[in-house]
LUMGUVEX-408077 format. One line per field, with one value per residue: x, z, y of N, C-alpha, C in turn. Coordinates in nm, 3 decimals. Layout:
nX X, ...;
nZ Z, ...;
nY Y, ...;
caX X, ...;
caZ Z, ...;
caY Y, ...;
cX X, ...;
cZ Z, ...;
cY Y, ...;
This chain:
nX 0.083, 0.196, 0.385, 0.218, 0.101, 0.328, 0.416, 0.200, 0.216, 0.472, 0.692, 0.481, 0.342, 0.374, 0.484, 0.442, 0.597, 0.591, 0.771, 0.852, 1.044, 1.381, 1.543, 1.742, 1.643, 1.427, 1.425, 1.431, 1.192, 0.994, 1.026, 1.014, 1.277, 1.314, 1.087, 1.116, 1.353, 1.257, 1.060, 1.213, 1.403, 1.245, 1.144, 1.367, 1.497, 1.438, 1.418, 1.367, 1.503, 1.420, 1.539, 1.439, 1.566, 1.641, 1.465, 1.150, 0.850, 0.622, 0.725, 0.850, 0.625, 0.495, 0.682, 0.669, 0.404, 0.414, 0.588, 0.442, 0.234;
nZ 0.000, 0.078, -0.123, -0.343, -0.277, -0.266, -0.529, -0.672, -0.590, -0.652, -0.785, -0.835, -0.623, -0.277, -0.007, 0.327, 0.577, 0.887, 1.124, 1.379, 1.351, 1.287, 0.984, 0.893, 0.959, 0.795, 0.563, 0.674, 0.821, 0.623, 0.484, 0.223, 0.012, -0.255, -0.296, -0.079, -0.157, -0.388, -0.281, -0.099, -0.272, -0.426, -0.226, -0.102, -0.303, -0.355, -0.100, 0.223, 0.523, 0.861, 1.168, 1.487, 1.809, 2.153, 2.467, 2.502, 2.479, 2.600, 2.802, 2.958, 3.043, 3.196, 3.402, 3.526, 3.614, 3.798, 3.987, 4.084, 4.205;
nY -0.120, 0.125, 0.160, 0.201, 0.450, 0.619, 0.592, 0.707, 0.973, 1.054, 1.289, 1.462, 1.578, 1.678, 1.470, 1.392, 1.219, 1.073, 0.899, 0.665, 0.486, 0.444, 0.555, 0.384, 0.137, 0.089, -0.076, -0.335, -0.325, -0.283, -0.516, -0.665, -0.656, -0.551, -0.392, -0.219, -0.088, 0.045, 0.216, 0.372, 0.484, 0.658, 0.825, 0.938, 1.069, 1.351, 1.460, 1.618, 1.566, 1.554, 1.497, 1.439, 1.498, 1.425, 1.401, 1.238, 1.425, 1.332, 1.169, 1.366, 1.510, 1.315, 1.282, 1.535, 1.529, 1.320, 1.425, 1.641, 1.511;
caX 0.000, 0.285, 0.444, 0.114, 0.088, 0.450, 0.417, 0.099, 0.255, 0.609, 0.713, 0.357, 0.301, 0.455, 0.444, 0.502, 0.596, 0.645, 0.790, 0.936, 1.145, 1.494, 1.551, 1.831, 1.566, 1.310, 1.430, 1.392, 1.052, 0.911, 1.033, 1.050, 1.391, 1.294, 0.985, 1.178, 1.443, 1.177, 0.998, 1.315, 1.462, 1.152, 1.127, 1.494, 1.542, 1.435, 1.355, 1.426, 1.486, 1.434, 1.544, 1.424, 1.645, 1.602, 1.372, 1.010, 0.765, 0.530, 0.799, 0.866, 0.496, 0.471, 0.771, 0.614, 0.281, 0.452, 0.650, 0.336, 0.130;
caZ 0.000, 0.083, -0.256, -0.429, -0.242, -0.308, -0.675, -0.718, -0.554, -0.694, -0.880, -0.860, -0.504, -0.159, 0.088, 0.460, 0.648, 1.022, 1.171, 1.496, 1.313, 1.219, 0.841, 0.872, 0.983, 0.708, 0.477, 0.759, 0.859, 0.504, 0.464, 0.086, -0.026, -0.382, -0.273, 0.010, -0.241, -0.476, -0.197, -0.046, -0.384, -0.462, -0.114, -0.068, -0.422, -0.337, 0.032, 0.333, 0.643, 0.990, 1.275, 1.617, 1.915, 2.285, 2.540, 2.462, 2.550, 2.681, 2.922, 3.040, 3.103, 3.299, 3.515, 3.595, 3.679, 3.913, 4.086, 4.142, 4.272;
caY 0.000, 0.242, 0.175, 0.261, 0.592, 0.687, 0.593, 0.803, 1.109, 1.081, 1.400, 1.535, 1.651, 1.650, 1.365, 1.406, 1.092, 1.079, 0.763, 0.647, 0.388, 0.509, 0.526, 0.269, 0.013, 0.083, -0.197, -0.448, -0.308, -0.304, -0.660, -0.702, -0.573, -0.479, -0.287, -0.121, -0.008, 0.132, 0.319, 0.463, 0.559, 0.766, 0.918, 1.004, 1.141, 1.497, 1.477, 1.693, 1.484, 1.620, 1.399, 1.501, 1.436, 1.467, 1.316, 1.243, 1.522, 1.252, 1.130, 1.486, 1.541, 1.214, 1.312, 1.651, 1.486, 1.238, 1.515, 1.724, 1.428;
cX 0.088, 0.347, 0.343, 0.101, 0.209, 0.453, 0.319, 0.145, 0.391, 0.615, 0.586, 0.318, 0.391, 0.397, 0.516, 0.486, 0.661, 0.655, 0.877, 1.048, 1.258, 1.502, 1.637, 1.758, 1.447, 1.310, 1.380, 1.243, 0.959, 0.912, 1.081, 1.156, 1.370, 1.195, 1.041, 1.273, 1.365, 1.115, 1.102, 1.383, 1.374, 1.141, 1.254, 1.542, 1.545, 1.374, 1.434, 1.398, 1.510, 1.430, 1.538, 1.506, 1.595, 1.499, 1.229, 0.933, 0.668, 0.599, 0.817, 0.737, 0.464, 0.556, 0.714, 0.487, 0.312, 0.512, 0.541, 0.229, 0.163;
cZ 0.000, -0.054, -0.351, -0.403, -0.292, -0.460, -0.731, -0.697, -0.611, -0.806, -0.915, -0.743, -0.387, -0.076, 0.219, 0.531, 0.784, 1.073, 1.295, 1.468, 1.242, 1.073, 0.816, 0.892, 0.889, 0.619, 0.555, 0.792, 0.741, 0.466, 0.327, 0.034, -0.151, -0.366, -0.182, -0.068, -0.326, -0.396, -0.152, -0.156, -0.419, -0.351, -0.088, -0.181, -0.402, -0.201, 0.121, 0.457, 0.766, 1.096, 1.408, 1.719, 2.050, 2.345, 2.493, 2.545, 2.642, 2.811, 3.015, 3.113, 3.216, 3.422, 3.596, 3.672, 3.804, 4.023, 4.159, 4.214, 4.416;
cY 0.127, 0.267, 0.241, 0.411, 0.670, 0.698, 0.696, 0.947, 1.151, 1.185, 1.478, 1.624, 1.611, 1.537, 1.396, 1.272, 1.114, 0.935, 0.761, 0.547, 0.462, 0.464, 0.403, 0.136, -0.002, -0.040, -0.318, -0.443, -0.334, -0.451, -0.702, -0.607, -0.490, -0.366, -0.180, -0.030, 0.091, 0.246, 0.421, 0.543, 0.679, 0.870, 0.999, 1.094, 1.293, 1.532, 1.573, 1.611, 1.567, 1.512, 1.473, 1.425, 1.487, 1.372, 1.340, 1.345, 1.448, 1.209, 1.249, 1.520, 1.443, 1.242, 1.429, 1.614, 1.407, 1.324, 1.594, 1.643, 1.403;
């Protein structure tokens, strides 16, 4: 299904993908090597990657809630 979406949008419009899986693990996660290559080739071709770092906002909120309880 992801390949179909990427193929339909490729060179026509923007795609925004948010994932918690590091890019280096995408091949393994997608499973099928040929399809993973095709998807990643199309996505990486003209992409802008933003990797967020730091502690999870959810974890910070939980810590504050526990401190104030």
